[in-house]
Structure formats: structure tokens, C-alpha cells
C-alpha positions, 0 to 999 in steps of 0.5 A, a space after each residue: 428042733 431041726 430049724 434050730 439046728 439049721 440056724 446054728 449050722 448057718 451061724 457057725 458057717 458064717 462065723 468061720 467064713 467071717 474069721 477066714 475073711 480077716 486072717 491077720 498075720 505078721 511079717 516076722 522080719 518086723 522083729 528081725 533084731 529080736 529074732 537074731 538074738 533069741 528065736 524061741 523067745 521072740 516066737 513066744 512073744 508073737 504068739 502072745 501078741 495074738 498072731 497065728 499066721 506068719 510070713 517069713 524068709 529065713 530061719 534066723 540061724 536055726 536049723 529046719 527042725 528047730 525052727 519048725 519046733 518053735 513055730 509049732 510050740 507057739 501055734 504059728 502057721 506059715 502062710 507065706 514064704 518069701 524068696 528072691 528073684 534069682 532063686 525063682 529064675 534058676 531054682 524055682 522047684 527048690 523054692 517050692 520044696 522049701 515053702 512046702 516044707 514049712 506048710 506055706 500056701 504062697 511064695 512071695 518075691 518082692 524084688 527083681 534085677 535093675 540098675 541104679 534105682 531105675 526100672 525099664 521096659 526091658 527089666 519088666 520083660 525079663 522079670 515077667 518071663 521069669 515070674 511066669 515060668 516060676 509061677 507055672 512050676 509053683 502052681 503045679 505044686 499047689 502053691 501060688 506065686 505073688 509079686 510085691 511091687 517095690 515102687 519103681 514100677 510106677 514110673 510113667 510108661 505109655 498111657 500109664 505106668 510100667 506097673 500097668 505094662 507089668 500087669 499085662 505081661 504077667 499070666 493072671 493064672 499063675 502070678 498074683 500080687 501082694 500089695 505093700 501099702 507103704 511102698 505104694 504110698 511112697 511111690 506117690 500112688 493111691 493104694 485104694 485106687 490101685 485095688 479098684 483098678 486091678 480088683 482080681 490081681 491082689 490077693 494079699 495086703 502088707 500093712 505098714 503105716 507112715 508118719 504124717 508129713 513124710 516126704 514121698 520116696 523117702 525110705 527112712 524106716 523110722 517113719 513107720 508108725 502103728 497102723 492108724 497113726 499115719 497117712 497111708 489110709 489103713 482103714 480105707 484100704 482094708 475096707 476096699 480089700 475086703 470088698 474085693 475078697 482079699 483074705 490075707 493081711 500082714 502087719 509089717 513094721 521096720 522101725 526100731 519101735 516095732 515090738 512096741 507098735 505091733 500090738 497097737 497095730 493089731 488092735 487097730 486092725 481088728 477094730 476096722 475089720 
């Protein structure tokens, strides 16, 4: 009887660990046009698709109580809150307070100041100083800061790229990374190789696939296809990410077909995890 109890307990713990290791969320802005029309109805769709975790940056016109109510009614938890660089630079505590009010565990920044599509060492130095300072404030409040590379960081620099230099300047104790695999691919980089190069720095993955034949550096949102239908290599990325202990994955889709493609992406993602 005791042995059976231990076996059942072990099975339950293993099941919980496995479930936690494959947390799949949705980047709400994937349904931006729908949310701008009707937040409650769209939140219901997100729930019906099978999501329980979301990443977002705005309440789409709703007040805080209204937005929180819509999340609660649809059993949706905010895992990640997105904010901009300028806010982190000037009002980091404000960003923390808002993120915590939604119950978020992570704050994500996906942009930093630069001119005319260029990105320089000086830009990296400034961004790193701001992110390190904000990261300390965020960490003191029990949250984690993640920077999401946009692609410009992969310009050649020294014996590598500006991203390599960026990684060296960021304090690994307080600044982490979220990888948008579509952006990495667009920058001519290999997401799996990048994960292997920096196995402890990425803690979240944004999954977005690209239509086969899309030209590198092209930013046409309509090139987004359902996960597994494109050339980004989603299955290989997920396998590598899980090997390195990454637990959080967000489905992203910026195309006009997002509502149709997201359920297919979720089904595919579950099949390769």
C-alpha cells in the first residue's frame, strides 16, 4: 500500500513537472484587430482555443478592473508584461507596479533607441546600462526582466556580432532574454545555434513561423504562417529549448489570418512537445 502511494505521488509530481515544462501561452497582440473591437468576446475565444497564459502590453481601451475581470472570467493568467525602453529608463518602478498588478512574472522589452535602422556599439552601451539598472529594480520586486532581440543586434562586430557584445554587457543575474524565433531567422541567424551558444540566457521563446521562400530581412507580416508550415524550424527549436530547460513558449502571429492559424499552431506545438 505504501509503495503504491509513493508510486502515485511520483507519477503526480512527474506529471506536474512535465506540464510546467511545456507552458504554452499566447501573445495577445496576435489578435489585435479582434481585441480592439471586442475584448471580452476575444478573451473568450482565447480561452476556447485552449490557452491559460498570455503575454500582453495594453488593455485595448478597457479600464484595469474591466481587463482583470475579462482575464479572470476566462481563466487566463498574465505570465509576461511587455513595456517599452523609455519607461524602463525613466519609470522602472512604475512598470514593475503595473506588471505586478496583473500578476505577471516577467517584464519584456523588445526595442531600444537607434537611428535609421542602424545599431551601433554606442547604442548597445546605452541600452545595456538602462536594462541593467531596470533589471535590478525589477529583480528587487521579485520579477525578471527579459530583452527580446529585434534582429538589428546581429550586425558584425569584432569576432562576432553586436548581439555577442550585448550579451557580455548585460548582467546575467538581472537581465535575461526572450527569443522571437521569426526575428532571429529574419536576421539571417540560426535560432537553435543561438540557443546552444547561450544556453542559460534565454528563458522564454516566442514562436512565429515564416512562409517558405520569404526573403531574409523582409518584414511583411503576411509571411506569418501556422507553426510547422514554414521554414523557421519550430520542432527543432522547441526540442533544443526544452533540453536547456526553457519552460515558457508564446505563440505569436501578426498576419491577418491569425485567428484561423493560432489553433493550428497550438495543435502543432503540442504535437512536438
